[in-house]
N, CA, C and O atoms as a GROMACS GRO file, in nm:
protein
  576
    1MET      N    1   0.924  -2.466  -0.731
    1MET     CA    2   0.960  -2.373  -0.624
    1MET      C    3   1.057  -2.442  -0.528
    1MET      O    4   1.036  -2.556  -0.486
    2ALA      N    5   1.162  -2.373  -0.495
    2ALA     CA    6   1.266  -2.428  -0.409
    2ALA      C    7   1.224  -2.423  -0.262
    2ALA      O    8   1.136  -2.347  -0.223
    3LEU      N    9   1.289  -2.507  -0.181
    3LEU     CA   10   1.259  -2.512  -0.038
    3LEU      C   11   1.296  -2.384   0.034
    3LEU      O   12   1.253  -2.364   0.148
    4ASP      N   13   1.375  -2.296  -0.028
    4ASP     CA   14   1.410  -2.170   0.038
    4ASP      C   15   1.295  -2.069   0.036
    4ASP      O   16   1.308  -1.961   0.094
    5LYS      N   17   1.185  -2.103  -0.028
    5LYS     CA   18   1.065  -2.018  -0.028
    5LYS      C   19   0.952  -2.082   0.052
    5LYS      O   20   0.841  -2.029   0.055
    6ILE      N   21   0.980  -2.195   0.116
    6ILE     CA   22   0.880  -2.266   0.196
    6ILE      C   23   0.918  -2.251   0.344
    6ILE      O   24   1.032  -2.274   0.382
    7LEU      N   25   0.820  -2.211   0.426
    7LEU     CA   26   0.846  -2.180   0.566
    7LEU      C   27   0.758  -2.262   0.659
    7LEU      O   28   0.647  -2.301   0.624
    8SER      N   29   0.812  -2.288   0.776
    8SER     CA   30   0.736  -2.344   0.887
    8SER      C   31   0.728  -2.235   0.993
    8SER      O   32   0.830  -2.176   1.030
    9VAL      N   33   0.608  -2.208   1.040
    9VAL     CA   34   0.587  -2.102   1.138
    9VAL      C   35   0.544  -2.165   1.269
    9VAL      O   36   0.445  -2.238   1.274
   10GLY      N   37   0.619  -2.137   1.375
   10GLY     CA   38   0.587  -2.191   1.506
   10GLY      C   39   0.446  -2.152   1.549
   10GLY      O   40   0.409  -2.035   1.541
   11GLY      N   41   0.369  -2.250   1.596
   11GLY     CA   42   0.234  -2.223   1.644
   11GLY      C   43   0.128  -2.225   1.536
   11GLY      O   44   0.009  -2.212   1.566
   12LYS      N   45   0.168  -2.242   1.411
   12LYS     CA   46   0.071  -2.249   1.300
   12LYS      C   47   0.090  -2.382   1.229
   12LYS      O   48   0.202  -2.423   1.201
   13PRO      N   49  -0.021  -2.450   1.199
   13PRO     CA   50  -0.010  -2.581   1.134
   13PRO      C   51   0.032  -2.571   0.988
   13PRO      O   52   0.003  -2.471   0.921
   14GLY      N   53   0.100  -2.673   0.940
   14GLY     CA   54   0.134  -2.680   0.798
   14GLY      C   55   0.254  -2.598   0.759
   14GLY      O   56   0.336  -2.559   0.842
   15LEU      N   57   0.262  -2.574   0.629
   15LEU     CA   58   0.373  -2.499   0.570
   15LEU      C   59   0.319  -2.377   0.497
   15LEU      O   60   0.201  -2.371   0.463
   16PHE      N   61   0.407  -2.280   0.475
   16PHE     CA   62   0.367  -2.156   0.411
   16PHE      C   63   0.463  -2.122   0.298
   16PHE      O   64   0.584  -2.141   0.309
   17LYS      N   65   0.406  -2.072   0.189
   17LYS     CA   66   0.486  -2.024   0.077
   17LYS      C   67   0.512  -1.876   0.100
   17LYS      O   68   0.418  -1.799   0.123
   18LEU      N   69   0.638  -1.835   0.095
   18LEU     CA   70   0.675  -1.695   0.114
   18LEU      C   71   0.628  -1.616  -0.007
   18LEU      O   72   0.670  -1.642  -0.120
   19LEU      N   73   0.539  -1.517   0.017
   19LEU     CA   74   0.490  -1.432  -0.092
   19LEU      C   75   0.571  -1.304  -0.102
   19LEU      O   76   0.618  -1.268  -0.209
   20THR      N   77   0.585  -1.236   0.011
   20THR     CA   78   0.661  -1.111   0.012
   20THR      C   79   0.710  -1.079   0.152
   20THR      O   80   0.651  -1.123   0.251
   21GLN      N   81   0.816  -1.003   0.160
   21GLN     CA   82   0.866  -0.959   0.289
   21GLN      C   83   0.818  -0.817   0.316
   21GLN      O   84   0.806  -0.736   0.224
   22THR      N   85   0.792  -0.788   0.442
   22THR     CA   86   0.749  -0.655   0.483
   22THR      C   87   0.849  -0.603   0.585
   22THR      O   88   0.942  -0.674   0.624
   23ARG      N   89   0.831  -0.479   0.628
   23ARG     CA   90   0.922  -0.423   0.730
   23ARG      C   91   0.911  -0.500   0.861
   23ARG      O   92   1.009  -0.515   0.933
   24SER      N   93   0.792  -0.548   0.891
   24SER     CA   94   0.771  -0.613   1.021
   24SER      C   95   0.766  -0.765   1.013
   24SER      O   96   0.732  -0.830   1.112
   25GLY      N   97   0.799  -0.823   0.901
   25GLY     CA   98   0.796  -0.970   0.888
   25GLY      C   99   0.777  -1.012   0.744
   25GLY      O  100   0.854  -0.972   0.657
   26PHE      N  101   0.674  -1.093   0.719
   26PHE     CA  102   0.647  -1.137   0.583
   26PHE      C  103   0.501  -1.178   0.568
   26PHE      O  104   0.429  -1.196   0.666
   27VAL      N  105   0.460  -1.193   0.443
   27VAL     CA  106   0.327  -1.243   0.410
   27VAL      C  107   0.347  -1.381   0.349
   27VAL      O  108   0.426  -1.398   0.256
   28GLY      N  109   0.275  -1.478   0.403
   28GLY     CA  110   0.284  -1.614   0.353
   28GLY      C  111   0.148  -1.668   0.316
   28GLY      O  112   0.045  -1.618   0.363
   29GLU      N  113   0.148  -1.770   0.230
   29GLU     CA  114   0.024  -1.835   0.191
   29GLU      C  115   0.029  -1.980   0.237
   29GLU      O  116   0.125  -2.052   0.206
   30SER      N  117  -0.073  -2.022   0.310
   30SER     CA  118  -0.077  -2.157   0.362
   30SER      C  119  -0.086  -2.258   0.248
   30SER      O  120  -0.165  -2.240   0.155
   31LEU      N  121  -0.007  -2.363   0.255
   31LEU     CA  122  -0.015  -2.471   0.157
   31LEU      C  123  -0.129  -2.566   0.189
   31LEU      O  124  -0.163  -2.652   0.108
   32LEU      N  125  -0.190  -2.551   0.307
   32LEU     CA  126  -0.304  -2.636   0.345
   32LEU      C  127  -0.435  -2.581   0.290
   32LEU      O  128  -0.512  -2.655   0.229
   33ASP      N  129  -0.460  -2.451   0.312
   33ASP     CA  130  -0.590  -2.396   0.273
   33ASP      C  131  -0.581  -2.272   0.184
   33ASP      O  132  -0.684  -2.217   0.146
   34GLY      N  133  -0.460  -2.227   0.150
   34GLY     CA  134  -0.444  -2.114   0.061
   34GLY      C  135  -0.467  -1.978   0.124
   34GLY      O  136  -0.459  -1.876   0.056
   35LYS      N  137  -0.495  -1.974   0.254
   35LYS     CA  138  -0.517  -1.846   0.321
   35LYS      C  139  -0.385  -1.773   0.340
   35LYS      O  140  -0.281  -1.834   0.363
   36ARG      N  141  -0.391  -1.641   0.329
   36ARG     CA  142  -0.272  -1.559   0.349
   36ARG      C  143  -0.263  -1.516   0.495
   36ARG      O  144  -0.364  -1.486   0.558
   37VAL      N  145  -0.142  -1.515   0.545
   37VAL     CA  146  -0.118  -1.473   0.683
   37VAL      C  147   0.000  -1.377   0.687
   37VAL      O  148   0.094  -1.388   0.607
   38THR      N  149  -0.006  -1.284   0.779
   38THR     CA  150   0.106  -1.195   0.804
   38THR      C  151   0.177  -1.245   0.930
   38THR      O  152   0.114  -1.265   1.034
   39VAL      N  153   0.306  -1.265   0.919
   39VAL     CA  154   0.383  -1.318   1.030
   39VAL      C  155   0.489  -1.216   1.070
   39VAL      O  156   0.565  -1.169   0.986
   40GLY      N  157   0.492  -1.182   1.198
   40GLY     CA  158   0.588  -1.086   1.249
   40GLY      C  159   0.724  -1.147   1.272
   40GLY      O  160   0.741  -1.268   1.269
   41LEU      N  161   0.821  -1.060   1.295
   41LEU     CA  162   0.958  -1.105   1.317
   41LEU      C  163   0.976  -1.180   1.449
   41LEU      O  164   1.074  -1.252   1.467
   42ARG      N  165   0.882  -1.163   1.540
   42ARG     CA  166   0.892  -1.230   1.669
   42ARG      C  167   0.854  -1.378   1.663
   42ARG      O  168   0.887  -1.455   1.754
   43ASN      N  169   0.784  -1.418   1.559
   43ASN     CA  170   0.745  -1.558   1.544
   43ASN      C  171   0.867  -1.645   1.515
   43ASN      O  172   0.965  -1.599   1.456
   44ASN      N  173   0.859  -1.770   1.558
   44ASN     CA  174   0.964  -1.866   1.530
   44ASN      C  175   0.940  -1.921   1.389
   44ASN      O  176   0.848  -2.000   1.368
   45VAL      N  177   1.024  -1.879   1.295
   45VAL     CA  178   1.008  -1.917   1.155
   45VAL      C  179   1.130  -1.996   1.111
   45VAL      O  180   1.243  -1.956   1.138
   46SER      N  181   1.107  -2.109   1.044
   46SER     CA  182   1.216  -2.190   0.989
   46SER      C  183   1.198  -2.202   0.839
   46SER      O  184   1.089  -2.235   0.791
   47VAL      N  185   1.304  -2.177   0.765
   47VAL     CA  186   1.304  -2.197   0.621
   47VAL      C  187   1.346  -2.342   0.597
   47VAL      O  188   1.448  -2.386   0.649
   48LEU      N  189   1.268  -2.417   0.519
   48LEU     CA  190   1.296  -2.559   0.502
   48LEU      C  191   1.434  -2.588   0.446
   48LEU      O  192   1.494  -2.690   0.478
   49SER      N  193   1.486  -2.498   0.362
   49SER     CA  194   1.618  -2.522   0.303
   49SER      C  195   1.730  -2.510   0.406
   49SER      O  196   1.842  -2.554   0.380
   50GLU      N  197   1.701  -2.453   0.524
   50GLU     CA  198   1.803  -2.435   0.628
   50GLU      C  199   1.798  -2.544   0.736
   50GLU      O  200   1.882  -2.545   0.826
   51ILE      N  201   1.702  -2.633   0.727
   51ILE     CA  202   1.686  -2.738   0.829
   51ILE      C  203   1.768  -2.859   0.790
   51ILE      O  204   1.772  -2.897   0.672
   52ALA      N  205   1.833  -2.919   0.887
   52ALA     CA  206   1.911  -3.041   0.864
   52ALA      C  207   1.875  -3.144   0.971
   52ALA      O  208   1.831  -3.109   1.081
   53ILE      N  209   1.894  -3.271   0.937
   53ILE     CA  210   1.862  -3.381   1.027
   53ILE      C  211   1.993  -3.443   1.076
   53ILE      O  212   2.083  -3.469   0.997
   54TYR      N  213   2.002  -3.466   1.206
   54TYR     CA  214   2.121  -3.526   1.263
   54TYR      C  215   2.132  -3.673   1.226
   54TYR      O  216   2.036  -3.750   1.236
   55THR      N  217   2.252  -3.712   1.180
   55THR     CA  218   2.284  -3.854   1.164
   55THR      C  219   2.403  -3.882   1.254
   55THR      O  220   2.454  -3.792   1.320
   56LEU      N  221   2.447  -4.005   1.256
   56LEU     CA  222   2.560  -4.042   1.341
   56LEU      C  223   2.690  -3.980   1.292
   56LEU      O  224   2.783  -3.961   1.370
   57GLU      N  225   2.699  -3.948   1.162
   57GLU     CA  226   2.822  -3.892   1.106
   57GLU      C  227   2.816  -3.741   1.085
   57GLU      O  228   2.914  -3.671   1.110
   58GLU      N  229   2.702  -3.690   1.038
   58GLU     CA  230   2.692  -3.550   0.996
   58GLU      C  231   2.548  -3.504   1.004
   58GLU      O  232   2.461  -3.576   1.054
   59GLU      N  233   2.524  -3.383   0.955
   59GLU     CA  234   2.388  -3.333   0.942
   59GLU      C  235   2.348  -3.342   0.796
   59GLU      O  236   2.422  -3.296   0.708
   60VAL      N  237   2.232  -3.400   0.768
   60VAL     CA  238   2.184  -3.417   0.632
   60VAL      C  239   2.076  -3.312   0.605
   60VAL      O  240   1.980  -3.302   0.682
   61PRO      N  241   2.090  -3.233   0.498
   61PRO     CA  242   1.987  -3.133   0.468
   61PRO      C  243   1.850  -3.199   0.450
   61PRO      O  244   1.840  -3.310   0.397
   62LEU      N  245   1.746  -3.130   0.493
   62LEU     CA  246   1.610  -3.181   0.483
   62LEU      C  247   1.574  -3.215   0.340
   62LEU      O  248   1.500  -3.311   0.315
   63ARG      N  249   1.625  -3.138   0.245
   63ARG     CA  250   1.601  -3.163   0.103
   63ARG      C  251   1.642  -3.306   0.065
   63ARG      O  252   1.571  -3.374  -0.008
   64GLU      N  253   1.758  -3.350   0.115
   64GLU     CA  254   1.806  -3.485   0.085
   64GLU      C  255   1.717  -3.592   0.149
   64GLU      O  256   1.693  -3.697   0.090
   65VAL      N  257   1.668  -3.564   0.270
   65VAL     CA  258   1.577  -3.658   0.337
   65VAL      C  259   1.448  -3.670   0.257
   65VAL      O  260   1.397  -3.780   0.236
   66PHE      N  261   1.393  -3.554   0.212
   66PHE     CA  262   1.273  -3.556   0.128
   66PHE      C  263   1.297  -3.635   0.000
   66PHE      O  264   1.209  -3.709  -0.045
   67GLN      N  265   1.415  -3.620  -0.060
   67GLN     CA  266   1.448  -3.692  -0.183
   67GLN      C  267   1.450  -3.843  -0.158
   67GLN      O  268   1.404  -3.920  -0.242
   68LYS      N  269   1.503  -3.885  -0.043
   68LYS     CA  270   1.507  -4.028  -0.010
   68LYS      C  271   1.365  -4.083   0.012
   68LYS      O  272   1.335  -4.195  -0.028
   69ILE      N  273   1.278  -4.001   0.074
   69ILE     CA  274   1.139  -4.043   0.093
   69ILE      C  275   1.072  -4.054  -0.044
   69ILE      O  276   0.997  -4.148  -0.069
   70LYS      N  277   1.098  -3.958  -0.131
   70LYS     CA  278   1.039  -3.959  -0.266
   70LYS      C  279   1.080  -4.084  -0.342
   70LYS      O  280   0.998  -4.147  -0.408
   71GLU      N  281   1.208  -4.121  -0.333
   71GLU     CA  282   1.257  -4.241  -0.400
   71GLU      C  283   1.192  -4.366  -0.341
   71GLU      O  284   1.154  -4.456  -0.415
   72LYS      N  285   1.180  -4.372  -0.210
   72LYS     CA  286   1.118  -4.487  -0.142
   72LYS      C  287   0.972  -4.502  -0.181
   72LYS      O  288   0.923  -4.613  -0.201
   73GLU      N  289   0.901  -4.389  -0.191
   73GLU     CA  290   0.756  -4.391  -0.216
   73GLU      C  291   0.721  -4.377  -0.364
   73GLU      O  292   0.603  -4.377  -0.399
   74GLY      N  293   0.820  -4.367  -0.451
   74GLY     CA  294   0.792  -4.353  -0.593
   74GLY      C  295   0.724  -4.222  -0.629
   74GLY      O  296   0.644  -4.218  -0.723
   75GLY      N  297   0.754  -4.116  -0.554
   75GLY     CA  298   0.696  -3.986  -0.582
   75GLY      C  299   0.557  -3.965  -0.526
   75GLY      O  300   0.497  -3.859  -0.544
   76LYS      N  301   0.505  -4.065  -0.456
   76LYS     CA  302   0.371  -4.053  -0.397
   76LYS      C  303   0.382  -4.017  -0.249
   76LYS      O  304   0.491  -4.005  -0.194
   77LYS      N  305   0.264  -3.999  -0.186
   77LYS     CA  306   0.261  -3.968  -0.044
   77LYS      C  307   0.316  -4.085   0.037
   77LYS      O  308   0.323  -4.198  -0.012
   78THR      N  309   0.354  -4.059   0.161
   78THR     CA  310   0.416  -4.162   0.244
   78THR      C  311   0.316  -4.274   0.277
   78THR      O  312   0.195  -4.252   0.285
   79SER      N  313   0.369  -4.392   0.295
   79SER     CA  314   0.286  -4.508   0.329
   79SER      C  315   0.247  -4.507   0.476
   79SER      O  316   0.159  -4.582   0.517
   80VAL      N  317   0.311  -4.422   0.555
   80VAL     CA  318   0.280  -4.409   0.697
   80VAL      C  319   0.225  -4.268   0.722
   80VAL      O  320   0.273  -4.171   0.664
   81SER      N  321   0.126  -4.258   0.807
   81SER     CA  322   0.068  -4.128   0.841
   81SER      C  323   0.151  -4.059   0.947
   81SER      O  324   0.218  -4.125   1.027
   82HIS      N  325   0.147  -3.926   0.948
   82HIS     CA  326   0.218  -3.853   1.054
   82HIS      C  327   0.149  -3.873   1.189
   82HIS      O  328   0.204  -3.835   1.292
   83LYS      N  329   0.030  -3.931   1.188
   83LYS     CA  330  -0.041  -3.958   1.313
   83LYS      C  331  -0.020  -4.100   1.363
   83LYS      O  332  -0.083  -4.143   1.460
   84ALA      N  333   0.068  -4.174   1.297
   84ALA     CA  334   0.096  -4.312   1.336
   84ALA      C  335   0.166  -4.319   1.472
   84ALA      O  336   0.214  -4.218   1.523
   85GLU      N  337   0.171  -4.438   1.527
   85GLU     CA  338   0.239  -4.459   1.655
   85GLU      C  339   0.388  -4.430   1.642
   85GLU      O  340   0.446  -4.439   1.534
   86LYS      N  341   0.449  -4.394   1.755
   86LYS     CA  342   0.591  -4.357   1.760
   86LYS      C  343   0.680  -4.465   1.699
   86LYS      O  344   0.768  -4.434   1.619
   87ILE      N  345   0.659  -4.590   1.735
   87ILE     CA  346   0.744  -4.699   1.688
   87ILE      C  347   0.732  -4.716   1.537
   87ILE      O  348   0.830  -4.744   1.469
   88GLU      N  349   0.610  -4.700   1.485
   88GLU     CA  350   0.588  -4.712   1.341
   88GLU      C  351   0.661  -4.601   1.265
   88GLU      O  352   0.720  -4.625   1.161
   89LEU      N  353   0.654  -4.478   1.319
   89LEU     CA  354   0.724  -4.366   1.257
   89LEU      C  355   0.875  -4.386   1.259
   89LEU      O  356   0.943  -4.359   1.160
   90GLU      N  357   0.927  -4.434   1.372
   90GLU     CA  358   1.071  -4.458   1.383
   90GLU      C  359   1.117  -4.567   1.288
   90GLU      O  360   1.224  -4.554   1.227
   91GLU      N  361   1.038  -4.674   1.273
   91GLU     CA  362   1.074  -4.781   1.179
   91GLU      C  363   1.076  -4.728   1.036
   91GLU      O  364   1.166  -4.760   0.959
   92TYR      N  365   0.977  -4.648   1.001
   92TYR     CA  366   0.969  -4.590   0.867
   92TYR      C  367   1.091  -4.501   0.841
   92TYR      O  368   1.154  -4.511   0.736
   93PHE      N  369   1.123  -4.414   0.938
   93PHE     CA  370   1.235  -4.321   0.921
   93PHE      C  371   1.367  -4.395   0.914
   93PHE      O  372   1.460  -4.352   0.845
   94PHE      N  373   1.377  -4.507   0.986
   94PHE     CA  374   1.499  -4.587   0.981
   94PHE      C  375   1.518  -4.646   0.841
   94PHE      O  376   1.632  -4.660   0.796
   95GLU      N  377   1.409  -4.679   0.772
   95GLU     CA  378   1.418  -4.727   0.633
   95GLU      C  379   1.466  -4.616   0.540
   95GLU      O  380   1.540  -4.642   0.445
   96VAL      N  381   1.422  -4.494   0.567
   96VAL     CA  382   1.458  -4.380   0.482
   96VAL      C  383   1.600  -4.333   0.509
   96VAL      O  384   1.677  -4.310   0.416
   97LEU      N  385   1.635  -4.320   0.636
   97LEU     CA  386   1.765  -4.267   0.678
   97LEU      C  387   1.821  -4.358   0.788
   97LEU      O  388   1.808  -4.328   0.906
   98PRO      N  389   1.882  -4.470   0.748
   98PRO     CA  390   1.922  -4.572   0.847
   98PRO      C  391   2.019  -4.524   0.954
   98PRO      O  392   2.023  -4.581   1.063
   99ASN      N  393   2.097  -4.421   0.926
   99ASN     CA  394   2.197  -4.377   1.024
   99ASN      C  395   2.156  -4.250   1.098
   99ASN      O  396   2.242  -4.178   1.149
  100TYR      N  397   2.023  -4.222   1.105
  100TYR     CA  398   1.983  -4.101   1.179
  100TYR      C  399   2.011  -4.120   1.328
  100TYR      O  400   2.007  -4.232   1.380
  101ASP      N  401   2.039  -4.010   1.395
  101ASP     CA  402   2.075  -4.012   1.536
  101ASP      C  403   1.947  -4.021   1.621
  101ASP      O  404   1.876  -3.922   1.637
  102GLU      N  405   1.920  -4.138   1.674
  102GLU     CA  406   1.796  -4.162   1.748
  102GLU      C  407   1.790  -4.083   1.879
  102GLU      O  408   1.682  -4.062   1.934
  103ASP      N  409   1.906  -4.037   1.928
  103ASP     CA  410   1.907  -3.959   2.052
  103ASP      C  411   1.871  -3.812   2.028
  103ASP      O  412   1.824  -3.745   2.120
  104ARG      N  413   1.892  -3.763   1.906
  104ARG     CA  414   1.867  -3.621   1.879
  104ARG      C  415   1.752  -3.596   1.781
  104ARG      O  416   1.709  -3.482   1.766
  105VAL      N  417   1.704  -3.701   1.715
  105VAL     CA  418   1.588  -3.688   1.626
  105VAL      C  419   1.471  -3.756   1.695
  105VAL      O  420   1.469  -3.878   1.708
  106TYR      N  421   1.374  -3.676   1.739
  106TYR     CA  422   1.261  -3.727   1.816
  106TYR      C  423   1.146  -3.769   1.726
  106TYR      O  424   1.142  -3.734   1.608
  107ALA      N  425   1.051  -3.844   1.783
  107ALA     CA  426   0.932  -3.885   1.709
  107ALA      C  427   0.856  -3.763   1.658
  107ALA      O  428   0.799  -3.767   1.549
  108SER      N  429   0.853  -3.654   1.736
  108SER     CA  430   0.784  -3.532   1.693
  108SER      C  431   0.850  -3.473   1.568
  108SER      O  432   0.782  -3.417   1.482
  109ASP      N  433   0.983  -3.485   1.557
  109ASP     CA  434   1.054  -3.438   1.438
  109ASP      C  435   1.016  -3.523   1.317
  109ASP      O  436   0.993  -3.470   1.208
  110ILE      N  437   1.009  -3.654   1.336
  110ILE     CA  438   0.973  -3.744   1.227
  110ILE      C  439   0.831  -3.715   1.181
  110ILE      O  440   0.803  -3.716   1.061
  111LYS      N  441   0.739  -3.690   1.276
  111LYS     CA  442   0.601  -3.655   1.241
  111LYS      C  443   0.599  -3.533   1.150
  111LYS      O  444   0.529  -3.531   1.049
  112LYS      N  445   0.675  -3.429   1.187
  112LYS     CA  446   0.680  -3.307   1.107
  112LYS      C  447   0.734  -3.335   0.967
  112LYS      O  448   0.678  -3.288   0.868
  113ILE      N  449   0.841  -3.412   0.959
  113ILE     CA  450   0.902  -3.442   0.829
  113ILE      C  451   0.803  -3.515   0.739
  113ILE      O  452   0.790  -3.481   0.622
  114VAL      N  453   0.735  -3.616   0.793
  114VAL     CA  454   0.637  -3.692   0.715
  114VAL      C  455   0.522  -3.601   0.673
  114VAL      O  456   0.480  -3.603   0.557
  115GLN      N  457   0.471  -3.521   0.766
  115GLN     CA  458   0.361  -3.430   0.734
  115GLN      C  459   0.404  -3.328   0.629
  115GLN      O  460   0.331  -3.304   0.533
  116TRP      N  461   0.521  -3.267   0.646
  116TRP     CA  462   0.570  -3.168   0.550
  116TRP      C  463   0.587  -3.230   0.412
  116TRP      O  464   0.549  -3.170   0.312
  117TYR      N  465   0.645  -3.349   0.406
  117TYR     CA  466   0.664  -3.416   0.277
  117TYR      C  467   0.530  -3.434   0.207
  117TYR      O  468   0.517  -3.405   0.088
  118ASN      N  469   0.430  -3.482   0.280
  118ASN     CA  470   0.298  -3.505   0.221
  118ASN      C  471   0.234  -3.375   0.174
  118ASN      O  472   0.168  -3.372   0.069
  119ILE      N  473   0.251  -3.266   0.250
  119ILE     CA  474   0.198  -3.135   0.208
  119ILE      C  475   0.266  -3.090   0.079
  119ILE      O  476   0.199  -3.041  -0.012
  120LEU      N  477   0.397  -3.106   0.071
  120LEU     CA  478   0.469  -3.066  -0.050
  120LEU      C  479   0.426  -3.148  -0.170
  120LEU      O  480   0.410  -3.093  -0.279
  121VAL      N  481   0.408  -3.279  -0.153
  121VAL     CA  482   0.363  -3.364  -0.263
  121VAL      C  483   0.222  -3.325  -0.307
  121VAL      O  484   0.193  -3.319  -0.426
  122ASP      N  485   0.133  -3.297  -0.211
  122ASP     CA  486  -0.003  -3.253  -0.243
  122ASP      C  487  -0.003  -3.126  -0.327
  122ASP      O  488  -0.091  -3.106  -0.411
  123ASN      N  489   0.095  -3.039  -0.304
  123ASN     CA  490   0.104  -2.911  -0.374
  123ASN      C  491   0.200  -2.917  -0.493
  123ASN      O  492   0.241  -2.813  -0.545
  124THR      N  493   0.237  -3.038  -0.536
  124THR     CA  494   0.331  -3.063  -0.645
  124THR      C  495   0.459  -2.980  -0.634
  124THR      O  496   0.510  -2.928  -0.733
  125LEU      N  497   0.508  -2.967  -0.511
  125LEU     CA  498   0.636  -2.899  -0.484
  125LEU      C  499   0.738  -3.005  -0.445
  125LEU      O  500   0.802  -2.996  -0.341
  126ASP      N  501   0.752  -3.107  -0.531
  126ASP     CA  502   0.832  -3.223  -0.493
  126ASP      C  503   0.961  -3.236  -0.572
  126ASP      O  504   1.010  -3.348  -0.594
  127ASP      N  505   1.018  -3.124  -0.616
  127ASP     CA  506   1.149  -3.126  -0.678
  127ASP      C  507   1.253  -3.095  -0.571
  127ASP      O  508   1.276  -2.979  -0.537
  128PHE      N  509   1.314  -3.200  -0.517
  128PHE     CA  510   1.406  -3.184  -0.405
  128PHE      C  511   1.552  -3.189  -0.449
  128PHE      O  512   1.642  -3.204  -0.366
  129SER      N  513   1.577  -3.177  -0.579
  129SER     CA  514   1.714  -3.180  -0.627
  129SER      C  515   1.787  -3.056  -0.577
  129SER      O  516   1.726  -2.954  -0.546
  130ALA      N  517   1.918  -3.066  -0.570
  130ALA     CA  518   1.999  -2.958  -0.513
  130ALA      C  519   2.000  -2.837  -0.605
  130ALA      O  520   2.023  -2.852  -0.725
  131PRO      N  521   1.976  -2.717  -0.551
  131PRO     CA  522   1.991  -2.597  -0.633
  131PRO      C  523   2.138  -2.575  -0.668
  131PRO      O  524   2.227  -2.620  -0.595
  132ASP      N  525   2.164  -2.507  -0.778
  132ASP     CA  526   2.302  -2.487  -0.825
  132ASP      C  527   2.387  -2.408  -0.728
  132ASP      O  528   2.505  -2.438  -0.712
  133SER      N  529   2.330  -2.309  -0.662
  133SER     CA  530   2.407  -2.222  -0.574
  133SER      C  531   2.396  -2.263  -0.427
  133SER      O  532   2.402  -2.179  -0.337
  134GLU      N  533   2.380  -2.394  -0.404
  134GLU     CA  534   2.362  -2.444  -0.267
  134GLU      C  535   2.489  -2.423  -0.183
  134GLU      O  536   2.600  -2.451  -0.229
  135ASP      N  537   2.471  -2.375  -0.062
  135ASP     CA  538   2.581  -2.362   0.033
  135ASP      C  539   2.599  -2.497   0.100
  135ASP      O  540   2.506  -2.549   0.161
  136GLU      N  541   2.716  -2.554   0.090
  136GLU     CA  542   2.741  -2.690   0.140
  136GLU      C  543   2.729  -2.703   0.291
  136GLU      O  544   2.708  -2.813   0.342
  137SER      N  545   2.742  -2.593   0.363
  137SER     CA  546   2.743  -2.603   0.510
  137SER      C  547   2.609  -2.559   0.570
  137SER      O  548   2.607  -2.480   0.664
  138SER      N  549   2.498  -2.610   0.516
  138SER     CA  550   2.368  -2.570   0.572
  138SER      C  551   2.350  -2.633   0.710
  138SER      O  552   2.378  -2.751   0.731
  139LYS      N  553   2.304  -2.552   0.802
  139LYS     CA  554   2.285  -2.597   0.941
  139LYS      C  555   2.142  -2.574   0.983
  139LYS      O  556   2.069  -2.498   0.919
  140SER      N  557   2.102  -2.638   1.089
  140SER     CA  558   1.966  -2.621   1.140
  140SER      C  559   1.955  -2.491   1.219
  140SER      O  560   2.039  -2.463   1.305
  141ASP      N  561   1.852  -2.412   1.189
  141ASP     CA  562   1.831  -2.284   1.256
  141ASP      C  563   1.709  -2.289   1.347
  141ASP      O  564   1.656  -2.184   1.383
  142GLU      N  565   1.664  -2.407   1.385
  142GLU     CA  566   1.539  -2.418   1.459
  142GLU      C  567   1.547  -2.357   1.598
  142GLU      O  568   1.443  -2.320   1.654
  143GLU      N  569   1.666  -2.345   1.658
  143GLU     CA  570   1.676  -2.294   1.794
  143GLU      C  571   1.658  -2.144   1.802
  143GLU      O  572   1.629  -2.091   1.909
  144GLU      N  573   1.675  -2.073   1.690
  144GLU     CA  574   1.668  -1.927   1.692
  144GLU      C  575   1.527  -1.877   1.692
  144GLU      O  576   1.505  -1.756   1.693
   0.00000   0.00000   0.00000
């Protein structure tokens, strides 16, 4: 399953698999506990394939960051917990993405990335290779 079917919903823990769209939003299934939820259009929803991480030169799609973590960890869960101290998370992320922009990528962002990666690996959704019809100019939509 591609990252364009995986969602993060503001105010709800974990990630959700998009099951179907409705007139008033969508129905998703939690990757943590398998429960189905209905999410309205007013909720802050981010599609993982549309999220990018700031580096000093450009924005790197989240898919590529996940792929770098997968290569570092040999396809297993991360060696650092998302509940680790800020400095430990920053050191880990610096190993994964050495040129990330420390002024615009916060410890809370790194926590989410580590947690999301581990959830995806737990659910065997760890194929982060680029889809064939990928739009090269993917941007972060988190502010909307």
